[in-house]
N, C-alpha and C positions, 0 to 999 in steps of 0.2 A: 559408461558415458563419461567423457572428459569435458570439463567446464572451465572456461577462463573468464574472470571478472575484469572489466576495465573500470577501475576505481575501487577503492577499499574502504569506503565510508561506512556509516552505521547500518544502512540497509544491506550492503554487501556482506558485512560481517555477521549480521543476523541470519542471512541466508546460509552462509558457510557453516555457522554454528548449528543451525537446524538441520542442514544436510548431513553433517557428520553424526548428529544424534540418530539419524535415520539410516546410518550405515555407509554413507559415502566415505571413501578413503581420502586421506590427505593427498595421495599421489594423483588422484583424479581431478584435483582443483589447482588452478593457478590464479594469481592476482597481478594485475599491472597497476602499480600505484607509484606516482612520481615522488612522494614524500618519504624520505628514508625512515623517519621515526615511525610512520604508519606501517611501512613494509616490515620493519623489525618487530613491531607489535603483532602484526598478522602472522608472521612466521612463528613467533614464540607461542602465540595462543593456539594456532590451528595446525602448525607443522606443514603448511603448504608452501609451494614455491611462490615467491613474490619478487617481481622485477620492476625496474624503473620505467622501461619502455617496452613497447610491443616488439617481440622477436618471433622467429619462426616457430619456436616451441610453443609460445603463447597462442599462436594461430592454429596450432595442431590440436583442435578441439572439436567437439560436437556441438557445443552451445557456447556462444559468446554473449556474456551478460554485460550490457551497457549500464553501469551504475555510477555515472557522473552527473553533475548538475546539468539541467537542460541548456543553460547558457554556455556551458563548456563543451557540449556534445560535438558540435561541428569540428572544432579543433582536435578533440580527443580521437575522433574516428579517422581523421585525415591520414595518419601514418599507414593505415591498412585499407584505405579505400581502393577498390578495384582488385583486391587480393583475396577476397573470400570466394569459396567454391561451394561447399555443401553444408557449411555450418548453419544452424538456426541462430539468428540474432535476437536476443531477448532484451528489450529496453525497459528499464524501470524508471526512466526519466519522465517526470510528469509533464503532460502537455504536448510533447513532441509527436507529430503525426508520422505515420508509416511512410507516406509518400515523400516527405521531406528527408527522413533518414535514409530512405532508399536512394534518393538523389545524391546525398552526400557520400554514401557508401558505394554507389554503383552496383547495388545488390538488393534484392527484394524479399528474401526469405526472412521476414521480420515478424516477431510477435511483440506487440506493445502491451505493457503491463502497468496497472495502477495499484500498487500495494498500499497499505496504510500502516500507521505507526504501531498498532498492537502486534504487528509482525515481529517487533523487537522482543516480545515475550512469547512468540509462537502462537499468538491468538489473532493473527491478521486475517483479512480477506482481500483478495486481489481480483480486479477486473482484467480480463484478457481479450485482446483482439488480434487476429492473425491475418496477414496478407494472404490472398488466395493461393499464392505459390507455396505456402507452408503446408506440407502434407500431414496426415494423421500421426505419423511417427514423431515428427518434429513438434507437433502440438503436445504430444504425450511427454516429450522431454521437458518442455516448458512447464507442464503441470507438475512433473516430479520435483522440479526445483522450488516452485511456489508452494507446494504442499508441505515443504519443510518448515514453513512459518505460518501455517494456517490453512485456509481453504480458498477456493477460487470460483469465479463464474466467467463464462465466455459470453461475449456479445458479438453479434453478426454484422452490426453496422458500426463503423468506427466513430460516428458522431455520438453514439451512446457512451463512449468513453468520457465525454464531458460530464454526462450524468453520473457515471461511476465516480468520477473525481468529486463532484458536488455532494454525493451521498456518502460514500465510504472513505474516500481519500481525505476530504475535509471533515467528515463526520465525527471523528474523535474529538475535535475541537468544540463541536456543538455540545457533545456530551459533557466535556469538561466545563463549558460555559454554564450549563444547567446545574451541574454539581456545585460549582462556585456559588450560584445564586441560592441554592437550598442550604448549603453549608453556612452562608452568610446569615440567612434567616434563622438557622438553628442557633447561631451565636447571639443574635438579637433576642431570641427567646430565653437566653440565660445559660445555654449549654456551654461548657468549656470547649476550647478549640479541638482538643483530641477527640472528645466524644462527638462533637459535631461532624468532624471528618469521618470517623468510623461509622456512625449511623448513616451518613449520606452515601459514602462510597459503597458500603455493603448492601444498602438498599438497591442501588443501581446494579451492582453485580448480581444480586439475587434475582431481581426482576428480569434482567437480561437472560440469565440462565433459565428461569422459568419460561420465558417466551420462547427460547431456543428449543426447550425440551417438550413443550406443550403442543398438542395437535390443534388446539383451539386458536381462534383468531385473536389478534392483539386487542381488538374491540371487546371481545368477550372477557378476556382477562381483566381489562380495565373495569368493565361493568361489575365484575364480581367483587372488586374492592370498594365499589361505590354504593354504599347503603343510602337509601332514601332518607334525606334530612340529616345525614351524618357529616362528619368532618371532611371526608374526601369529596363529597358532593359540593360542599360550599367552596372548597379550594378550586375544584375544576370549574365551577361556575365563575369564579373570580378570574381564572385564567382565560376563560372564554370572553368575558366582558372586556378584558384587557387586550384581546386580539392576539394572544400568544401563538396559537396554532397558525393563524394567517401569517404572522410575522416570520415564523419558522419556514413556512412554505416559500415566502418571498425571498428569504435569505438563500435557500437552496437554489431557487431559480436564478438569483443573482450570481451565485457561485458557478452555476452551469454556464451562464453567459460569459463570465470572466474566463472560464476555462477555454471556451471557444476563441475568445479574443487573444489569449496567451498563445494558443496553438498557432494562430495566424502570425503573431509577432515572432515567436521562436523559430518558425520555419523559414523566415526570410534570410 
């Protein structure tokens, strides 16, 4: 399988690094990146072909990964609009809808992906949606690429990609926000900054790993930590009185609505 990346930013380099760890050869990967410094860094780091503009060799691929910012996408794809034949186009640009990209490209074999920032350390999760014209083999090719930086889930309705964005795309920021709050409380209680960070981050990491490996529900896991009349119970009761769960839910719904709005704006 031959892969060409349009754009050589953080997510593209994370994917390339992950793919090479899984056995993809440098000869199978190309990058189109307009900035010379970035091209030189990519070539030096990964040994792949990096060029400034799309040429015939770059289009000679099985998968074309669109890894540029959503606001730049229309201009980025213009040089090869109408020139695609059998490639599957994998877009990792947030918010852009398949129909809009298909109109700009004059081509419909598109998979839309929403990765998240833990992909940078190989621990990401990506939501995927495919145009009906994308067959099983092309879906598998998209999966192979995204598996290099974590796991993935498919959705059958593109509207659900806004929910994916609100949950997992934006989700790391929610976790960091909660970590910040607990770390701040730890310092208020007299712990030094290093201890506060270590205790907080490792607690989140351990709890997430426990949830991932357990066959029990998250509710059951929470209840097991919550002894009647204990410290955990009073903390959770305080969270409930402050309406924290409801606020989190409202925030996620707002993110979902904003994702839908951005999709409409970006597609114009």
